[in-house]
C-alpha positions in Angstrom: 0.0 0.0 0.0 2.9 2.3 0.9 4.5 1.8 -2.5 1.2 2.3 -4.3 0.6 5.7 -2.5 4.2 6.8 -3.2 3.9 5.8 -6.8 0.7 7.9 -7.1 2.4 10.9 -5.6 5.4 10.6 -8.0 3.1 10.4 -11.0 0.6 13.0 -10.0 3.0 15.9 -9.7 6.0 17.4 -8.0 5.3 17.8 -4.2 1.7 19.1 -4.7 -1.3 19.1 -7.0 -3.7 21.8 -8.2 -7.4 20.8 -8.3 -9.8 22.1 -10.9 -11.1 24.6 -8.3 -7.6 26.2 -8.2 -6.8 24.9 -4.7 -3.1 24.0 -4.3 -2.6 21.0 -2.2 0.7 20.3 -0.5 1.7 16.7 0.4 3.0 16.3 3.9 4.5 13.0 5.3 5.4 12.0 8.8 5.9 8.9 10.8 3.8 9.6 14.0 0.3 8.3 14.9 -2.7 10.6 14.5 -3.2 10.9 18.3 0.3 12.3 18.8 0.7 15.9 19.9 3.0 16.6 16.9 0.3 15.4 14.5 -2.2 17.7 16.3 0.3 20.6 15.7 0.4 19.6 12.0 -3.4 19.8 11.8 -3.1 23.3 13.2 -0.6 24.1 10.4 -3.1 22.8 7.8 -5.9 24.9 9.3 -3.9 28.1 9.6 -2.5 27.8 6.0 -6.0 27.2 4.6 -7.3 30.3 6.5 -4.4 32.6 5.6 -4.6 31.7 1.9 -8.4 32.1 1.8 -8.8 28.5 0.9 -6.3 28.6 -2.0 -3.7 26.4 -0.2 -4.3 23.1 1.6 -2.3 20.2 3.0 -2.8 16.5 2.5 -1.3 14.6 5.4 0.2 11.1 5.2 0.8 10.1 8.9 1.9 6.8 10.5 4.9 6.3 8.2 2.6 5.7 5.2 5.3 7.0 2.9 8.2 5.5 4.8 10.7 6.3 7.5 11.9 9.8 8.5 15.0 9.2 6.4 12.9 8.2 3.4 10.6 11.2 3.9 13.7 13.5 3.8 14.9 11.9 0.6 11.4 12.4 -0.9 11.7 16.1 0.0 15.1 16.3 -1.7 13.8 15.1 -5.0 10.7 17.2 -4.7 8.2 14.3 -4.5 6.8 15.5 -1.2 6.5 19.2 -0.2 6.7 19.0 3.6 7.7 16.6 6.3 8.3 16.5 10.1 11.4 14.6 11.4 13.5 14.5 14.5 16.5 16.8 14.5 18.5 13.7 15.2 17.5 12.1 11.9 18.0 15.5 10.1 21.6 15.8 11.4 22.6 13.0 9.0 21.7 15.4 6.2 22.4 18.8 7.7 25.4 18.7 10.1 24.4 21.7 12.2 21.5 19.8 13.7 24.0 17.5 15.5 24.4 20.4 18.0 20.8 20.1 19.2 21.5 16.6 20.5 24.3 17.5 22.9 23.4 16.2 26.4 22.2 19.0 28.7 22.8 21.6 26.1 19.8 23.6 27.3 19.4 24.8 30.9 15.6 24.4 30.8 12.6 24.4 28.5 12.5 28.3 28.4 16.2 28.4 27.4 15.6 25.8 24.7 12.9 27.7 22.9 14.6 31.1 23.4 17.4 29.5 21.4 15.3 27.7 18.8 13.0 30.6 18.1 15.9 33.1 18.1 18.8 33.9 15.9 20.6 30.6 16.4 17.6 28.4 15.8 16.6 30.3 12.7 20.1 30.1 11.3 20.1 26.3 11.7 16.8 26.0 10.0 18.2 27.9 7.0 21.3 25.7 6.8 19.3 22.9 5.3 18.4 24.9 2.2 21.7 23.9 0.4 20.5 20.3 0.9 17.0 21.1 -0.5 15.6 20.9 3.1 14.4 24.3 4.3 13.4 24.4 8.0 10.1 26.1 8.8 9.9 25.8 12.6 10.6 23.5 15.6 8.1 21.3 17.4 8.5 20.4 21.0 9.6 16.8 21.4 10.2 17.0 25.1 13.2 15.6 27.0 14.5 12.1 26.6 14.9 9.9 29.7 15.9 6.3 30.5 13.4 3.5 31.1 14.4 0.0 32.0 12.8 -3.4 32.6 14.4 -5.0 35.6 16.9 -2.6 37.2 16.2 0.9 38.4 18.5 3.6 37.2 19.1 6.2 40.0 22.7 7.2 39.2 24.9 6.8 36.1 26.6 3.9 37.8 23.3 1.9 37.6 23.6 2.0 33.8 26.8 -0.1 33.8 26.2 -3.4 32.0 22.8 -2.4 30.7 22.0 -2.5 27.0 20.1 0.6 26.1 18.4 1.1 22.8 19.2 4.3 21.0 18.5 5.9 17.7 21.0 5.2 15.0 22.7 8.6 15.8 26.3 9.0 16.9 25.5 11.6 19.5 23.0 9.3 21.2 25.4 6.4 21.1 28.2 8.5 22.6 25.9 9.8 25.3 24.8 6.4 26.6 28.3 5.0 26.4 29.7 8.0 28.3 27.3 7.3 31.1 28.5 3.7 31.4 25.7 1.9 29.4 26.0 -0.1 26.3 24.4 1.8 23.5 22.4 -0.5 21.1 21.0 1.1 17.9 17.8 -0.6 16.9 14.7 0.1 14.8 12.0 1.6 17.0 9.4 -0.9 15.8 11.5 -3.7 17.1 11.9 -2.3 20.6 8.8 -3.5 22.4 9.7 -7.2 21.7 13.4 -6.5 22.4 12.7 -5.3 25.9 10.1 -8.0 26.5 12.6 -10.7 25.5 15.6 -9.2 27.3 17.5 -8.4 24.1 18.0 -4.9 25.5 17.5 -3.8 29.1 15.8 -0.5 28.3 15.7 2.6 26.1 15.4 6.3 26.3 12.6 8.6 25.1 10.0 11.2 26.1 6.8 10.4 28.1 4.3 10.5 25.2 6.5 8.1 23.2 7.1 5.9 26.2 3.3 5.4 26.6 2.1 5.6 23.0 4.5 2.8 22.1 3.2 0.7 25.1 6.8 0.4 26.3 5.5 1.1 29.8 4.0 -2.4 29.7 7.4 -4.0 29.6 9.5 -1.4 31.6 9.1 -1.2 35.3 11.2 2.0 35.9 11.3 5.4 34.3 14.2 7.7 35.3 13.6 11.4 34.5 17.2 12.4 34.0 16.2 14.4 30.9 19.6 14.0 29.3 18.7 15.5 25.9 16.0 17.7 24.4 16.1 17.0 20.7 13.3 18.9 18.9 11.3 17.9 15.9 11.6 20.0 12.8 9.0 20.9 10.2 10.6 21.2 6.8 9.7 22.2 3.3 11.4 21.1 0.1 13.3 24.0 -1.6 12.2 22.6 -4.9 8.6 23.5 -3.8 9.5 26.6 -1.8 11.3 28.2 -4.7 8.2 28.0 -6.8 6.0 29.9 -4.3 5.2 33.6 -4.6 6.4 35.9 -1.9 2.8 36.1 -0.6 2.5 32.3 -0.5 5.8 32.0 1.4 4.5 34.4 4.0 1.4 32.3 4.4 3.3 29.1 4.8 5.9 30.5 7.3 3.3 32.3 9.4 1.1 29.1 9.5 4.1 27.1 10.6 5.0 29.5 13.4 1.5 29.6 14.7 1.3 25.8 14.6 4.5 25.5 16.6 3.0 27.6 19.5 -0.2 25.5 19.5 1.8 22.3 19.4 3.6 23.2 22.7 0.2 23.3 24.4 -0.7 19.9 23.0 2.7 18.5 24.1 2.4 19.6 27.7 -1.0 18.1 28.0 0.2 14.9 26.5 3.1 14.7 28.9 0.8 15.0 31.9 -1.6 12.4 30.5 1.3 10.0 29.7 2.8 10.2 33.1 -0.5 9.5 34.7 -1.0 6.4 32.5 2.5 5.1 33.4 2.1 5.6 37.1 -1.3 3.9 37.1 0.2 0.9 35.3 2.7 0.6 38.2 5.8 2.1 36.6 8.1 3.5 39.2 9.0 7.1 38.2 12.4 8.1 39.5 13.6 11.7 39.9 17.4 11.4 40.0 20.1 14.0 40.8 20.5 15.2 37.2 23.9 16.9 37.9 25.4 13.4 38.3 24.4 12.5 34.7 25.3 16.0 33.4 28.8 15.7 34.9 29.4 12.2 33.5 28.3 13.1 30.0 30.5 16.2 29.6 32.9 14.2 27.5 30.3 14.0 24.7 30.4 17.8 24.2 34.2 17.9 24.6 34.7 15.2 21.9 32.2 16.8 19.6 33.9 20.1 19.7 37.3 18.5 19.0 35.9 16.7 15.9 33.8 19.6 14.8 35.5 22.9 15.6 33.3 24.7 13.0 30.4 24.2 15.4 32.1 25.9 18.3 30.5 29.3 17.5 27.0 27.9 17.5 27.5 26.1 20.8 29.0 29.2 22.4 26.1 31.4 21.3 23.6 28.8 22.8 25.4 28.7 26.1 25.6 32.5 26.3 21.9 33.1 25.6 
């Protein structure tokens, strides 16, 4: 079915179609379920764009990974077969190097600092960096903070991670972070994780509360340690192959609609975190509030190694820390 839909999109047009009534429809692909707060933010984007354009622009959303993984969605943007997508900045960093910075452990002091950075000069600059790779950033969506959850052993300090196999995204920053804390980073497809925890192939993973619950990982994980080691945002992107064909007025509509959806999505996200934590606790998951400074100190080597290997990123990191 996925291949059929993709084939239809490739045949119909480049990134969008124009109906007989003159409505321009943009194709948007993402991998999240329709109940997810990010999908709700995307619905706000669709609504705002339709309103601003007076009904002349609309969005057709393909959720649930209908058109493939995040990486595949980015590749579709690059060739202009899809107009817009939403991916994690971690996935995007494999295409646009500057996004690696946003995965550094404990880079942001708190949520306010994070969005002051993302919505300010530094964040906007990073969004624009992707244009040379045909991936123009529109805005950031809140994806919360990632924390550890484990099946049989509680993690209260970094030392408790020793000997534990922890699933991570296939992203070097995430791998280095877990290894620096003493765990054994184990890259694995997200769809395989529930069974892997259940069967003891891995001892746990790390993610935000809504993902922890929506994936049902709370059913096979007894402990959730809110160390909040990284706050990697999601990014809404548009193909430059499509953006470059828009009029100045249409670009304003798209950008303003994206910015408004980002603010609405934060509200959806906060509500989802509260709901998710309530579900996990009711299911008997022990929620642990550790001393975060212990994890922060232990993971400092990740930043130091990154700056040695990528001195060109020093200026971005410095600006973030000073803000």
